[in-house]
N, C-alpha and C positions, 0 to 999 in steps of 0.2 A: 610478450604475453599479456601484460596489462593493457596494451593498446588493443590487441585481439579481443580481450574480453570486454572493454569499452565498446568497441565496434559492435559486438553481439548484443550487449544490453541496450545500447542506444538504437540499435536496429529495431529492437523489440519495442522500446519506448516510442520509436518514431511511427509506428503502426496506428493508424486511426481506431481499428477494431479493438485494439488493446486498452483504449482509453473509453470506449463506450461504457456507459452512458455519462460520463463526466469529460468528454472531449474538450468542453470549454474551459476546463481548469489547467489544461497542458499549455505551459509557457512557450513562448518562442525559444527556439534553439540556442540563441545566444544570451537568454535570461536563466539564472539559475533558480532551481527550486528550492524556495525558503520553507522555513517551518510552517509558517501560516498556509501557504499552498497545500503542503503535505498534510497538514491537520484537516483541512477541508476535504481533501482526497480520502483521508482515513476515514472520515465519518461515513462516507458511502461504502468503500471497499473493505474497510475493517469491519463493518457491520455484517457484511457477507461472512467473512472469516468467524466472527463470532457466532453467527447463525449455525455455520457448519460445526463449529465445536459443541454447540448447544445440541444439535441433532446427533452428534456422536454420543454424548453423555446420554440423551435421552433413549436413543436405541440400545446403548450399552447397559442401561440400568436393569439390574435383576431384581429389584424390588419396586413397589408401587411408590410413586413421588406424590408427595402432598403439594397443594397449590403453593405454600411458602417455599418449599424445596424449588418448585419449577421458577418462581419469581427470583429467588436467590441465584439459581443457576443462569437464568437470562441475564441478570445484572454481570455476574462473574464473567460469563462467556463474552459478553458486548465488551466489557472493559479489556479482558485478556485479548479479544480480537483485534481491538483498537491499538493496543500496545504492541503486540506481535507485528500486525501490519506496518505500523508507524516505523519501528525499529528495523525490520527486515527491509522495507523500501528505502528508509534513509541510508542504510549500509550498503545497499545494492544499486538500484536503479537511479535514485537521486544522487548518489555519489558519482556515478559515470556520467550523468546528465550535466552535473555542475562542472566536472572536469572538462567537459566538451564545451560548455558554455564560457568558462574563463578562456579556453584556447581560442574560440571564435572572437570573443571581444578583443583579445590581444592582437589579432590579426586585423581587426577593423581600425585600431588606433594608428 
């Protein structure tokens, strides 16, 4: 079951279109995704998550927001978006990518 999930997740990770516009960050299949690479990926993709959170809050707001409220929400949503993306990606795609990378390196030795 875990092998099937790994194949699915890595199949998604191997698609170039899933990495656009950060394809240059994708490591070779036999190299693990470290936290530094994941942080760089998070700055771009986590920002999108944060922007979507912000949009949901602003659209769902029932009262008029002040400028300071909006700035606070922007900062909060960006930080939360980065955190959510990093943790989610680390526990899913990066986990399975690294599992495959370790196995590929063992076969090379």
